[in-house]
Structure formats: structure tokens, C-alpha cells
LUMVO-216919 format. One record per residue: residue in one letter; residue number from 1; x, y, z of N, C-alpha, C, O in turn. Coordinates in Angstrom, 1 decimal. Example, Ala and Ser with C-alpha at 12.3 -4.5 7.8 and 13.67 -1.06 7.14 Angstrom:
2
code	pos	n_east	n_north	n_up	ca_east	ca_north	ca_up	c_east	c_north	c_up	o_east	o_north	o_up
A	1	13.2	-5.7	7.8	12.3	-4.5	7.8	13.2	-3.3	7.8	14.2	-3.3	8.5
S	2	12.8	-2.2	7.1	13.7	-1.1	7.1	12.9	0.0	7.9	13.4	1.1	8.0
//
This chain:
194
code	pos	n_east	n_north	n_up	ca_east	ca_north	ca_up	c_east	c_north	c_up	o_east	o_north	o_up
M	1	14.8	-4.5	26.2	13.9	-4.8	27.4	14.0	-3.6	28.2	13.0	-3.2	28.8
G	2	15.2	-3.0	28.5	15.1	-1.8	29.3	14.5	-0.7	28.8	14.0	0.2	29.5
L	3	14.4	-0.6	27.5	13.7	0.6	26.8	12.2	0.3	26.7	11.4	1.2	26.9
R	4	11.8	-1.0	26.4	10.6	-1.4	25.9	9.5	-1.3	27.3	8.3	-1.0	27.1
N	5	9.9	-1.5	28.4	9.0	-1.7	29.5	8.6	-0.4	30.1	7.8	-0.4	31.0
S	6	9.1	0.7	29.6	8.7	2.0	29.8	8.2	3.1	28.9	8.1	4.3	29.0
V	7	7.7	2.3	27.7	7.4	3.1	26.6	5.9	3.5	26.6	5.1	2.8	27.2
D	8	5.6	4.5	26.0	4.2	5.0	25.9	3.7	4.3	24.6	4.4	4.4	23.5
E	9	2.6	3.5	24.6	2.3	2.8	23.5	1.6	3.5	22.6	1.3	2.9	21.6
K	10	1.2	4.8	22.7	0.6	5.6	21.7	1.6	6.4	20.9	1.5	6.6	19.7
S	11	2.7	6.9	21.7	3.6	7.8	21.1	4.8	7.1	20.7	5.5	7.5	19.8
G	12	5.1	6.1	21.3	6.3	5.3	21.3	7.5	5.8	21.8	8.6	5.4	21.5
T	13	7.3	6.7	22.6	8.6	7.4	23.4	8.7	6.7	24.8	7.7	6.5	25.5
T	14	10.0	6.5	25.1	10.4	6.0	26.5	10.3	6.9	27.4	10.1	8.1	27.1
S	15	10.3	6.4	28.8	10.6	7.6	29.8	11.9	7.8	29.8	12.7	7.0	29.2
P	16	12.2	9.1	30.5	13.6	9.3	30.5	14.7	8.2	30.9	14.5	7.5	31.9
L	17	15.7	8.0	30.2	16.6	7.1	30.4	17.3	7.1	31.7	17.7	8.2	32.0
N	18	17.5	6.1	32.5	18.5	5.9	33.8	19.5	5.0	33.4	19.2	3.8	33.2
Y	19	20.7	5.5	33.4	21.9	4.7	33.0	22.1	3.5	34.1	22.4	2.4	33.8
N	20	21.9	4.0	35.5	22.2	3.0	36.4	21.2	1.7	36.4	21.6	0.6	36.4
Q	21	19.7	2.0	36.2	19.0	0.9	35.8	19.3	0.1	34.6	19.1	-1.1	34.5
L	22	19.7	0.7	33.5	20.2	0.1	32.2	21.4	-0.8	32.6	21.6	-1.9	32.1
K	23	22.4	-0.2	33.4	23.6	-0.9	33.7	23.1	-2.4	34.4	23.5	-3.5	34.0
D	24	22.3	-2.1	35.4	21.8	-3.2	36.3	21.3	-4.2	35.5	21.6	-5.4	35.6
L	25	20.4	-3.9	34.5	19.7	-4.9	33.7	20.7	-5.6	32.7	20.6	-6.8	32.4
L	26	21.7	-4.8	32.1	22.6	-5.3	31.2	23.7	-6.2	31.8	24.2	-7.2	31.2
N	27	24.0	-5.8	32.9	25.1	-6.4	33.7	24.6	-8.0	34.1	25.1	-9.0	33.8
G	28	23.6	-7.9	34.8	23.1	-9.1	35.6	24.0	-9.5	36.5	24.3	-8.6	37.3
K	29	24.7	-10.6	36.6	25.5	-11.2	37.8	26.9	-10.4	37.5	27.4	-9.8	38.5
T	30	27.6	-10.4	36.2	28.9	-9.9	36.1	28.8	-8.6	35.5	27.9	-8.3	34.8
E	31	29.7	-7.8	35.9	29.7	-6.5	35.3	30.3	-6.4	33.8	31.5	-6.7	33.6
I	32	29.7	-6.0	32.9	30.3	-6.0	31.6	30.3	-4.4	31.1	31.2	-4.0	30.4
I	33	29.2	-3.7	31.6	29.1	-2.4	31.2	29.2	-1.5	32.5	28.4	-1.5	33.4
S	34	30.2	-0.6	32.3	30.3	0.1	33.5	30.2	1.7	33.2	30.2	2.5	34.2
L	35	30.2	2.1	31.9	30.2	3.4	31.6	29.1	3.8	30.8	28.4	3.0	30.2
G	36	28.7	5.2	30.7	27.6	5.7	29.9	27.8	5.6	28.6	26.8	5.2	27.8
R	37	28.9	5.8	28.1	29.3	5.6	26.8	29.1	4.4	26.1	28.8	4.3	24.9
Q	38	29.4	3.3	26.9	28.9	2.0	26.6	27.5	1.8	26.2	27.2	1.2	25.2
I	39	26.6	2.3	27.0	25.2	2.2	26.7	24.8	3.1	25.5	23.9	2.9	24.8
N	40	25.7	4.3	25.3	25.3	5.2	24.2	25.7	4.1	22.8	25.0	4.2	21.8
A	41	26.7	3.3	23.0	27.3	2.6	21.8	26.1	1.6	21.5	25.6	1.4	20.3
L	42	25.6	1.0	22.5	24.5	0.0	22.3	23.2	0.6	21.7	22.6	0.0	20.8
I	43	22.8	1.9	22.1	21.7	2.5	21.6	22.1	3.0	20.2	21.3	2.9	19.3
K	44	23.0	3.4	20.0	23.5	3.8	18.4	23.3	2.6	17.5	22.8	2.7	16.4
E	45	23.7	1.5	17.9	23.6	0.2	17.2	22.0	-0.1	16.9	21.7	-0.6	15.9
L	46	21.2	0.3	17.9	19.8	0.0	17.8	19.4	1.2	16.7	18.6	0.9	15.8
V	47	19.9	2.3	16.8	19.4	3.4	16.0	19.8	3.0	14.6	19.1	3.4	13.6
D	48	21.0	2.4	14.3	21.5	2.2	13.1	20.6	1.2	12.3	20.4	1.3	11.1
V	49	20.1	0.1	13.0	19.2	-0.8	12.5	17.6	-0.3	12.4	16.8	-1.1	11.8
G	50	17.3	0.7	12.9	16.0	1.2	12.9	15.1	0.9	14.0	13.9	1.2	13.9
L	51	15.6	0.3	15.1	14.7	0.0	16.2	14.5	1.1	17.2	13.5	1.2	18.0
V	52	15.4	1.8	17.1	15.2	3.2	18.0	15.5	4.3	17.4	16.3	4.2	16.5
N	53	15.0	5.6	17.6	15.2	6.9	17.1	15.4	7.9	18.2	14.8	7.7	19.3
Y	54	16.2	8.8	17.9	16.4	10.0	18.9	15.2	10.8	18.8	14.5	11.0	17.8
T	55	14.8	11.4	20.0	13.6	12.4	19.9	14.0	13.8	19.6	13.2	14.6	19.2
E	56	15.3	14.0	19.7	15.8	15.3	19.5	17.2	15.0	18.7	17.6	13.9	18.6
I	57	17.9	15.9	18.1	19.1	16.0	17.4	20.0	15.6	18.5	20.0	16.3	19.5
Q	58	20.8	14.5	18.4	21.8	14.0	19.4	23.2	14.0	18.8	23.4	13.6	17.7
Q	59	24.2	14.5	19.7	25.6	14.3	19.2	26.0	13.2	19.8	25.7	13.0	21.0
E	60	26.7	12.3	19.1	27.1	11.0	19.9	28.0	11.0	20.8	28.3	9.9	21.3
N	61	28.6	12.0	21.3	29.6	12.1	22.5	28.9	12.5	23.7	29.5	12.4	24.8
H	62	27.7	13.1	23.5	26.8	13.5	24.8	26.1	12.5	25.4	25.6	11.5	24.7
S	63	25.9	12.6	26.7	25.0	11.6	27.5	23.7	11.6	27.0	23.1	12.6	26.5
L	64	23.0	10.3	27.1	21.7	10.1	26.9	21.0	10.0	28.3	19.8	9.8	28.3
N	65	21.6	10.1	29.2	20.9	9.9	30.6	19.9	10.9	30.8	20.1	12.1	30.5
G	66	18.8	10.5	31.1	17.7	11.6	31.3	16.9	12.0	29.9	15.9	12.7	29.9
K	67	17.4	11.4	28.9	16.7	11.7	27.7	15.7	10.7	27.3	15.7	9.6	27.8
Q	68	14.8	10.9	26.3	13.9	10.0	25.9	14.3	9.5	24.5	15.2	10.0	23.8
L	69	13.7	8.4	24.2	14.1	7.9	22.9	12.8	7.4	22.3	11.9	7.0	23.1
L	70	12.7	7.3	21.0	11.5	6.8	20.3	11.7	5.5	19.8	12.8	5.1	19.3
L	71	10.7	4.7	20.0	10.6	3.1	19.6	9.6	3.1	18.4	8.4	3.0	18.6
P	72	10.0	3.2	17.2	9.1	3.3	16.1	8.2	2.1	15.9	7.0	2.3	15.5
L	73	8.7	0.9	16.2	7.9	-0.2	15.9	6.7	-0.2	17.1	5.7	-0.9	16.9
V	74	6.9	0.4	18.2	5.8	0.3	19.3	4.7	1.2	19.0	3.6	0.9	19.2
A	75	5.1	2.4	18.4	4.1	3.3	18.2	3.0	2.9	17.2	3.3	2.7	16.0
T	76	1.9	2.8	17.7	0.7	2.1	16.9	0.4	3.1	15.8	0.2	4.3	16.0
Q	77	0.3	2.6	14.6	0.1	3.5	13.4	-1.5	3.3	13.2	-2.0	2.1	13.2
N	78	-2.2	4.2	13.1	-3.7	4.1	12.9	-3.7	4.2	11.3	-4.1	5.3	10.8
N	79	-3.4	3.1	10.6	-3.6	3.0	9.2	-4.7	2.1	8.8	-5.3	1.4	9.6
D	80	-4.9	2.2	7.5	-6.1	1.5	7.0	-5.8	0.1	7.0	-6.7	-0.7	7.2
Y	81	-4.7	-0.4	6.8	-4.3	-1.8	6.7	-4.7	-2.5	8.2	-5.4	-3.5	8.4
Q	82	-4.1	-1.8	9.1	-4.3	-2.4	10.5	-5.8	-2.4	10.8	-6.4	-3.4	11.2
N	83	-6.6	-1.2	10.6	-8.1	-1.1	10.9	-8.8	-2.1	10.0	-9.8	-2.7	10.5
L	84	-8.4	-2.4	8.9	-9.2	-3.5	8.1	-8.8	-4.8	8.1	-9.7	-5.7	7.8
H	85	-7.6	-5.2	8.4	-7.1	-6.5	8.4	-6.7	-7.0	9.8	-6.6	-8.2	10.0
M	86	-6.4	-6.2	10.9	-5.8	-6.7	12.0	-6.6	-6.8	13.1	-6.2	-7.4	14.1
Q	87	-7.8	-6.1	13.2	-8.7	-6.1	14.5	-9.8	-7.0	14.2	-10.7	-6.6	13.4
W	88	-9.8	-8.1	14.8	-10.9	-9.0	14.9	-12.0	-8.6	15.8	-11.7	-8.2	16.9
Q	89	-13.1	-8.8	15.5	-14.2	-8.5	16.5	-15.5	-9.2	16.1	-15.7	-9.6	14.9
S	90	-16.4	-9.4	17.0	-17.6	-9.9	16.8	-18.7	-8.7	16.4	-18.4	-7.5	16.6
M	91	-19.7	-9.1	15.7	-20.7	-8.3	15.2	-21.3	-7.4	16.5	-21.6	-7.9	17.6
R	92	-21.5	-6.1	16.2	-22.0	-5.1	17.0	-23.3	-4.6	16.6	-23.5	-4.7	15.4
P	93	-24.2	-4.2	17.4	-25.5	-3.5	16.9	-25.2	-2.2	16.2	-26.0	-1.9	15.3
D	94	-24.2	-1.5	16.4	-24.0	-0.2	15.7	-22.9	-0.4	14.5	-22.3	0.5	14.0
W	95	-22.8	-1.6	14.1	-21.7	-1.9	13.2	-22.1	-1.2	11.7	-23.2	-1.3	11.2
Q	96	-21.1	-0.5	11.1	-20.9	0.1	9.7	-20.1	-0.5	8.8	-19.0	-0.7	9.2
P	97	-20.4	-0.8	7.7	-19.3	-1.1	6.7	-18.3	0.1	6.5	-18.6	1.3	6.7
N	98	-17.0	-0.3	6.1	-16.2	0.8	5.5	-16.6	1.2	4.3	-16.6	0.5	3.3
N	99	-17.1	2.5	4.3	-17.7	3.1	2.9	-16.6	2.8	1.6	-17.0	2.3	0.6
I	100	-15.3	3.2	1.8	-14.6	3.1	0.7	-14.5	1.7	0.1	-14.6	1.4	-1.1
L	101	-14.2	0.9	1.2	-14.0	-0.7	0.9	-15.4	-1.1	0.3	-15.4	-1.9	-0.6
F	102	-16.4	-0.8	0.8	-17.8	-1.2	0.5	-18.1	-0.9	-1.0	-18.5	-1.8	-1.8
N	103	-17.7	0.4	-1.4	-17.8	0.7	-2.9	-17.0	-0.1	-3.8	-17.6	-0.6	-4.7
Q	104	-15.7	-0.3	-3.4	-14.7	-1.0	-4.2	-15.2	-2.4	-4.4	-15.2	-2.8	-5.6
L	105	-15.7	-3.1	-3.4	-16.1	-4.6	-3.4	-17.3	-4.6	-4.0	-17.5	-5.6	-4.8
A	106	-18.4	-3.6	-4.0	-19.5	-3.7	-4.6	-19.2	-3.5	-6.1	-19.8	-4.3	-6.9
S	107	-18.5	-2.7	-6.5	-18.1	-2.6	-8.0	-17.5	-3.9	-8.4	-17.8	-4.3	-9.5
L	108	-16.5	-4.5	-7.7	-15.9	-5.7	-8.2	-16.8	-6.8	-8.5	-16.8	-7.5	-9.5
V	109	-17.8	-7.0	-7.4	-18.8	-8.2	-7.5	-20.0	-7.7	-8.5	-20.9	-8.5	-8.7
G	110	-20.0	-6.6	-9.1	-20.9	-6.3	-10.0	-22.2	-5.8	-9.6	-23.2	-5.7	-10.4
I	111	-22.3	-5.3	-8.2	-23.5	-4.6	-7.8	-23.7	-3.4	-8.4	-22.7	-2.8	-8.4
I	112	-24.9	-2.9	-9.1	-25.1	-2.0	-9.7	-25.7	-0.7	-8.9	-25.2	0.4	-9.0
E	113	-26.6	-1.0	-8.1	-27.1	0.0	-7.1	-26.4	-0.2	-5.8	-26.7	-1.2	-5.1
K	114	-25.4	0.8	-5.4	-24.5	0.5	-4.2	-25.2	1.2	-3.1	-24.7	1.0	-2.0
A	115	-26.3	1.8	-3.1	-27.0	2.4	-2.1	-27.7	1.3	-1.3	-28.4	0.5	-2.0
Y	116	-27.6	1.2	0.1	-28.4	0.2	0.8	-29.3	1.0	1.8	-29.2	2.1	2.3
S	117	-30.3	0.1	2.1	-31.2	0.7	3.2	-30.8	0.3	4.6	-29.9	-0.5	4.8
D	118	-31.5	1.0	5.6	-31.2	0.7	6.9	-31.8	-0.7	7.1	-31.1	-1.6	7.7
D	119	-33.0	-1.0	6.6	-33.4	-2.5	6.5	-32.4	-3.5	6.2	-32.2	-4.4	6.9
E	120	-31.8	-3.3	5.0	-30.8	-4.2	4.7	-29.7	-4.5	5.5	-29.2	-5.6	5.8
L	121	-29.1	-3.2	6.0	-28.0	-3.3	7.0	-28.5	-3.9	8.4	-27.8	-4.6	9.1
G	122	-29.6	-3.6	8.7	-30.2	-4.2	10.1	-30.5	-5.8	10.0	-30.2	-6.5	11.0
E	123	-30.9	-6.1	8.8	-31.0	-7.7	8.6	-29.7	-8.3	8.8	-29.6	-9.2	9.7
F	124	-28.7	-8.0	8.1	-27.4	-8.4	8.2	-26.9	-8.4	9.6	-26.4	-9.4	10.1
I	125	-27.0	-7.3	10.3	-26.6	-7.2	11.7	-27.2	-8.1	12.6	-26.6	-8.8	13.4
A	126	-28.7	-8.2	12.3	-29.4	-9.1	13.2	-28.9	-10.6	13.0	-28.8	-11.3	14.0
Y	127	-28.7	-11.0	11.9	-28.4	-12.3	11.5	-26.9	-12.6	12.3	-26.8	-13.7	13.0
W	128	-26.1	-11.8	12.3	-24.7	-12.1	12.8	-24.7	-11.8	14.4	-23.8	-12.4	15.1
L	129	-25.5	-11.1	14.8	-25.7	-10.8	16.2	-25.9	-12.2	16.9	-25.4	-12.5	18.0
T	130	-26.5	-12.9	16.4	-27.0	-14.4	16.9	-26.0	-15.2	16.9	-26.2	-16.4	17.3
R	131	-24.9	-14.8	16.4	-23.5	-15.7	16.2	-22.3	-15.1	16.9	-21.3	-14.8	16.2
P	132	-22.3	-14.9	18.1	-21.3	-14.0	18.8	-19.9	-14.9	18.7	-18.9	-14.3	19.0
E	133	-20.0	-16.0	18.4	-18.6	-16.8	18.3	-17.8	-16.4	16.9	-16.6	-16.7	16.7
S	134	-18.6	-15.8	15.9	-18.0	-15.5	14.8	-17.2	-14.0	14.9	-17.8	-13.0	15.2
N	135	-16.0	-14.1	14.6	-14.9	-13.0	14.8	-14.3	-12.8	13.4	-13.7	-13.6	12.8
F	136	-14.6	-11.5	12.9	-14.1	-11.2	11.6	-13.4	-9.9	11.6	-13.7	-9.0	12.4
T	137	-12.4	-9.7	10.6	-12.0	-8.1	10.5	-13.0	-7.5	9.8	-14.0	-8.0	9.3
L	138	-12.8	-6.0	9.9	-13.6	-5.0	9.3	-13.7	-5.4	7.7	-14.8	-5.4	7.2
F	139	-12.5	-5.6	7.1	-12.6	-6.1	5.8	-13.6	-7.2	5.6	-14.5	-7.1	4.8
Q	140	-13.4	-8.3	6.4	-14.3	-9.6	6.1	-15.7	-9.3	6.5	-16.6	-9.9	5.9
W	141	-15.9	-8.4	7.5	-17.4	-8.0	7.8	-18.0	-7.3	6.4	-19.0	-7.7	5.8
T	142	-17.2	-6.4	5.9	-17.6	-5.5	4.8	-18.0	-6.5	3.6	-19.0	-6.3	2.9
Q	143	-16.9	-7.5	3.4	-17.1	-8.4	2.3	-18.4	-9.1	2.4	-19.2	-9.0	1.5
K	144	-18.7	-9.6	3.5	-19.8	-10.4	3.8	-21.0	-9.6	3.7	-22.1	-10.2	3.4
F	145	-21.0	-8.4	3.9	-22.2	-7.6	3.8	-22.6	-7.3	2.3	-23.7	-7.2	1.9
V	146	-21.5	-7.2	1.4	-21.5	-7.0	0.1	-22.2	-8.3	-0.6	-23.1	-8.2	-1.5
Q	147	-21.6	-9.4	-0.1	-22.1	-10.7	-0.6	-23.5	-10.8	-0.2	-24.3	-11.2	-1.0
H	148	-23.9	-10.6	1.0	-25.3	-10.5	1.3	-26.3	-9.8	0.4	-27.4	-10.2	0.0
L	149	-25.8	-8.5	0.2	-26.6	-7.7	-0.7	-26.7	-8.2	-2.2	-27.8	-8.3	-2.8
K	150	-25.6	-8.7	-2.6	-25.6	-9.3	-4.0	-26.6	-10.6	-4.0	-27.4	-10.8	-5.0
K	151	-26.6	-11.3	-2.9	-27.5	-12.5	-3.0	-28.9	-12.1	-3.0	-29.8	-12.7	-3.6
K	152	-29.1	-11.0	-2.0	-30.6	-10.5	-2.0	-31.1	-10.0	-3.2	-32.2	-10.2	-3.6
R	153	-30.1	-9.2	-3.8	-30.5	-8.6	-5.0	-30.7	-9.5	-6.4	-31.3	-9.0	-7.4
L	154	-30.2	-10.7	-6.4	-30.4	-11.6	-7.3	-31.4	-12.5	-7.0	-31.6	-13.5	-7.7
A	155	-32.3	-12.3	-5.8	-33.3	-13.2	-5.6	-34.4	-13.1	-6.5	-34.7	-11.9	-6.8
Y	156	-35.0	-14.1	-7.0	-36.2	-14.1	-7.9	-37.4	-13.9	-7.4	-38.3	-13.4	-8.1
N	157	-37.7	-14.3	-6.1	-39.0	-14.2	-5.5	-39.4	-12.8	-5.1	-40.6	-12.6	-4.8
S	158	-38.5	-11.8	-5.1	-38.9	-10.5	-4.8	-39.7	-10.0	-5.8	-39.9	-10.7	-6.8
K	159	-40.3	-8.6	-5.6	-41.1	-8.0	-6.6	-40.3	-6.7	-7.1	-40.5	-5.6	-6.5
P	160	-39.4	-6.9	-8.0	-38.5	-5.6	-8.4	-39.4	-4.8	-9.3	-40.3	-5.3	-9.9
Q	161	-39.1	-3.5	-9.2	-39.7	-2.5	-10.0	-39.0	-2.3	-11.3	-39.6	-1.9	-12.3
K	162	-37.7	-2.7	-11.3	-36.8	-2.7	-12.5	-35.9	-3.5	-12.5	-35.3	-3.8	-11.4
R	163	-35.5	-4.2	-13.6	-34.5	-5.4	-13.8	-33.5	-4.8	-14.7	-33.8	-4.4	-15.8
V	164	-32.1	-4.9	-14.2	-31.0	-4.7	-15.0	-30.2	-5.8	-15.2	-29.4	-6.2	-14.3
G	165	-30.2	-6.4	-16.2	-29.4	-7.7	-16.4	-30.3	-8.7	-15.6	-31.5	-9.0	-15.7
N	166	-29.5	-9.3	-14.6	-30.1	-10.3	-13.9	-30.2	-9.8	-12.4	-30.5	-10.6	-11.5
Q	167	-30.0	-8.5	-12.2	-30.2	-8.0	-10.9	-31.4	-7.1	-10.7	-31.9	-6.4	-11.7
L	168	-31.8	-7.0	-9.5	-33.1	-6.3	-9.2	-32.8	-5.0	-8.5	-32.2	-5.1	-7.4
I	169	-33.1	-3.9	-9.0	-32.9	-2.5	-8.4	-34.1	-1.9	-8.2	-35.1	-2.3	-8.7
N	170	-34.0	-0.8	-7.3	-35.1	0.1	-7.0	-34.9	1.3	-7.9	-34.0	2.1	-7.6
P	171	-35.8	1.6	-8.9	-35.5	2.8	-9.6	-35.8	4.0	-8.8	-36.6	4.0	-7.9
K	172	-35.1	5.2	-9.2	-35.2	6.4	-8.6	-36.3	7.0	-9.2	-36.6	6.8	-10.4
A	173	-37.1	7.8	-8.4	-38.4	8.4	-8.7	-37.9	9.4	-9.8	-36.9	10.1	-9.7
A	174	-38.8	9.4	-11.0	-38.5	10.3	-12.1	-39.7	10.3	-13.1	-40.4	9.3	-13.2
L	175	-40.0	11.4	-13.7	-41.2	11.6	-14.6	-40.5	11.5	-16.1	-39.5	12.2	-16.3
K	176	-41.1	10.7	-17.0	-40.7	10.8	-18.3	-42.0	11.1	-19.2	-43.0	10.5	-18.9
A	177	-41.8	11.9	-20.1	-43.1	12.1	-20.9	-42.6	11.7	-22.3	-41.5	12.0	-22.8
D	178	-43.6	11.0	-22.9	-43.2	10.7	-24.3	-43.6	11.8	-25.2	-44.0	12.9	-24.7
E	179	-43.5	11.7	-26.5	-43.9	12.7	-27.6	-45.3	12.9	-27.5	-45.7	14.1	-27.5
N	180	-46.3	12.0	-27.4	-47.6	12.1	-27.4	-48.1	13.0	-26.3	-48.9	13.9	-26.5
A	181	-47.5	12.7	-24.9	-47.8	13.5	-23.9	-47.5	15.0	-24.0	-48.2	15.9	-23.6
K	182	-46.4	15.1	-24.7	-45.9	16.4	-24.9	-46.9	17.3	-25.8	-47.2	18.5	-25.5
K	183	-47.3	16.7	-26.8	-48.2	17.2	-27.7	-49.5	17.6	-27.2	-50.1	18.6	-27.5
L	184	-50.1	16.6	-26.3	-51.3	16.8	-25.7	-51.2	18.1	-24.7	-52.1	18.9	-24.7
V	185	-50.1	18.1	-23.9	-49.8	19.4	-23.0	-49.8	20.6	-23.8	-50.3	21.6	-23.4
E	186	-49.1	20.5	-25.1	-49.1	21.9	-25.8	-50.4	22.2	-26.3	-50.9	23.3	-26.2
K	187	-51.3	21.1	-26.9	-52.6	21.4	-27.5	-53.4	21.9	-26.4	-54.1	22.8	-26.8
Y	188	-53.5	21.6	-25.0	-54.5	22.1	-24.1	-54.0	23.3	-23.4	-54.7	24.2	-23.0
S	189	-52.8	23.5	-23.2	-52.3	24.7	-22.7	-52.4	25.8	-23.8	-52.5	26.9	-23.3
A	190	-52.5	25.7	-25.2	-52.7	26.6	-26.0	-54.1	27.0	-26.1	-54.4	28.1	-26.5
K	191	-55.1	26.1	-25.7	-56.5	26.5	-25.7	-56.8	27.5	-24.6	-57.6	28.4	-24.7
H	192	-56.2	27.2	-23.4	-56.5	27.7	-22.1	-55.8	29.3	-22.2	-56.3	30.2	-21.5
Q	193	-54.8	29.5	-23.1	-54.2	30.9	-23.4	-55.0	31.8	-24.3	-54.7	33.0	-24.3
K	194	-55.9	31.3	-24.9	-56.8	32.1	-25.9	-57.8	32.5	-25.2	-58.6	33.2	-25.8
//
């Protein structure tokens, strides 16, 4: 508690240690700790179990008074797991799915065309903005968006231009010329060259 109350949440470093404050906190009503080396021994125990680290190379017999320590469990790691699974939020108008997760989930559920339009995203966001009591993690929001796209693309009342299996996809613009068209182009291009 003496180390935790003065820690920087982002870096996990404590403010410089003050032996007098730590002694007052540790002793309470009866004096158990009177020397700095006793505090050093307690800190070394915390280092040995991984709750505390030294910010610089420390020799065991030197004083830690005025030195900073690192509390590794306090330092907030900005990793994917925490971002995807630990931060609950309601829908926001500027929400975007996590692209890597979106592509993975879309492949897992069998979505063939992974590109989505602003209209599809806007429709999803508009639906969930009307439900502010719904709080989900980024993983869950992305999963819901993938399921929304799959359901929409499996709809039979829309007018698809191309069907692949039982899914509706929008084909990319392309030109295909069959053999007859190629022969006609050759025939008429030869007449104009003469």
C-alpha cells in the first residue's frame, strides 16, 4: 500500500521512496520496523515474487530511500487482449470494427466478400445507437457486425448481381470477351486497316 498509492498508472513507477513514511505505515501503533535495511528486505521479498522491480541496477546493501521502483502489474499494457476483451463500451457514431479480427471472423463464418460499404456499417451503428444500455467489448461488437453482414448477405429478398453458393455478392466491374466477340473484333479491325 505504501508503494501503490504514489504510482504513475501509465509507467508503473512509484514516486521516490520515503523511508520515514513507509516506517509510519508499516509500524502503525507498535514499532516493528526501525531501520532502512528492514524496509529493503521487505522490498526484496516483493522483487523476488515479481510484484516490484528496481528501475536501475541496485546493490542489496545500498539504501533505496529516494529511489523509484517499478510496479509491473500496475503499468497498463496496451495489448490486443485488453483492447478486445476488457474494455466494455456502448456503440458510438464513429465506431469501426477491428480490421484483423473482422477478417478472421468473416473467414470463420464463411463470408466470401469481406469488403463492406459505409452504408452497411452505418446501418449497423444506427441500429445499436438506439440501444445505449447495450455494452459490449470491441471483440463482441466486431463479432456482431460480422453476423449482421452474414445475415444481410444471405437474405433472399435482395437483388443480387451474382450468387456464390447461397450468398449474395456484388461482383467487381470487369469485361469478359468470348471467342465470338474476339473474332468479330479481329474481322472488323482487319477491314479498317486495308
